[in-house]
N, C-alpha and C positions, 0 to 999 in steps of 0.2 A: 613947504617943500622947496620953494624957490631959493630960500636962503641956503639950503644944503647944496644946491647946484652951484650957487655962487662961491661957496667955500671950496667945493671940489675943483671948480674952474681955476680959482686962485691957487689952490694946492698944486694942480698940474702945471700951470703957467709959471710958477715959482721955481720949479725943478731946474737946476742948472743944465742937466743932461738934455732935457726937453728943449731948452732954449738953444743949446749948442747945435742940436739937429734941426732947429727951426720948425718944430712940430706945433701945429695950431689945433686947438680944440674947437671944432665947428658946431657940434651938437651934443647935448647931454640930456638924457631922460633917465628915469629909474631903470637900471639894468641895461642901458644902451649908451653908446657913445660913437661919435664919428670924428676922426682926427685926420690931419693932412700934413704932408711934408713934400717939399720939392727935392727930388733926387739930384744932387750936384756931382760934379767931377770929384769932389772930395770924398764922396761915398763909394767910389768905384773900387772894385777889386782888380787883380792883375789881368783879368779877362775883359776889362773895360765895361763891366756890367755892375749894377748896384750891388754892393756887398750884402750878403745875407744878414749880417749883424745889424745893418741899418734898417732893413725890412723887418726883422724881428723886433727891433726897438720900437718901431712905429706900431706894430701889433700889440706889444706889451703896454705901451702908453694907452692905447684904446681900451685894452683889458682893464688896466688899473683905474681908468676914469669910470668905466661902466660898473666895476665892482664896488667902487667907493661912492657911487652916485646917490646912495641912500643917506650919506652924511655920517656913516659909521666906518671905522677902519677895517679894511679888507686887505690881506696880503697874499701874494702868490704862493701856492703850494707847488704847482707844476704848470708848465706851458710847453706845448710842442707845436712845431710848425712844419708844413710841407710846402716846398717851393714848386710852383707850377710852370712858370715861365720867367725869363729874365726881364729885368727893368733896366732902362738906360738913363744916363744923365739927361736932365732936362724934363723928365716926366714928373708929373704931380701924382704922388701916391696917396691913396686914402685907405684908412683902416676903419672898418665898421665892426664894433663888438656888440653882440647880442647875448643877453642872459638866457640860458637854457633851463636852468633850475636853480632854486635858492632855498636852502633849508635854514636851520637854526645856526649851524656852524660852517657849512660848506655851500659854495655856489659854483656853477659851471658856466662857461662861455664859449661861443664860437666867434672867431674873428676872421674876417676876410679882408685881404689887401688887394686893391685894384689900382690900375693906372688910369690916366686921364681919358683913355679910350674905353674905359669900363671893363677892360680885360682883367681877369683875376690873376694876380701875381703869386699869391700865397694864401693858404688857409691854415688856421690855427685853432687848437682847442686848449682851454685853460681852466684851472681850478683855483679857487680862492678860499682861504680860511677867513671866516668872519669873526673878528675879535670882539665886536659889540661895543667898543669904545667910540664915543663921538669924535669926529675929526675936529681938532681944535688948532686953529692957526694963530 
């Protein structure tokens, strides 16, 4: 199983968009991931708070890592997000994805995004389609 985790970690870290946002994969287990990103001035919207798209991207990376943690290709069917409080530049944001259910073809996840004070910034629910193909890098 450790080999699967290494493949998924490499898969996540190779993504140009993940590198652009500076997202780091901190922890990965079957059906679980923890990722982190520093909110920078470049991520601000016109109200000087972290853009919802940056927060969504962090949650999406956590979801993708958790869904693919078994070493088999999983792709998003849907993901929704609720923003609970603003994030400011300079905060370190963490997204934690937890698998709720996993069937033969469908898996569901809850993803929480928190700031460095542990305050919840957003919560998300996501569904993945499990293709069954091995991740091959």
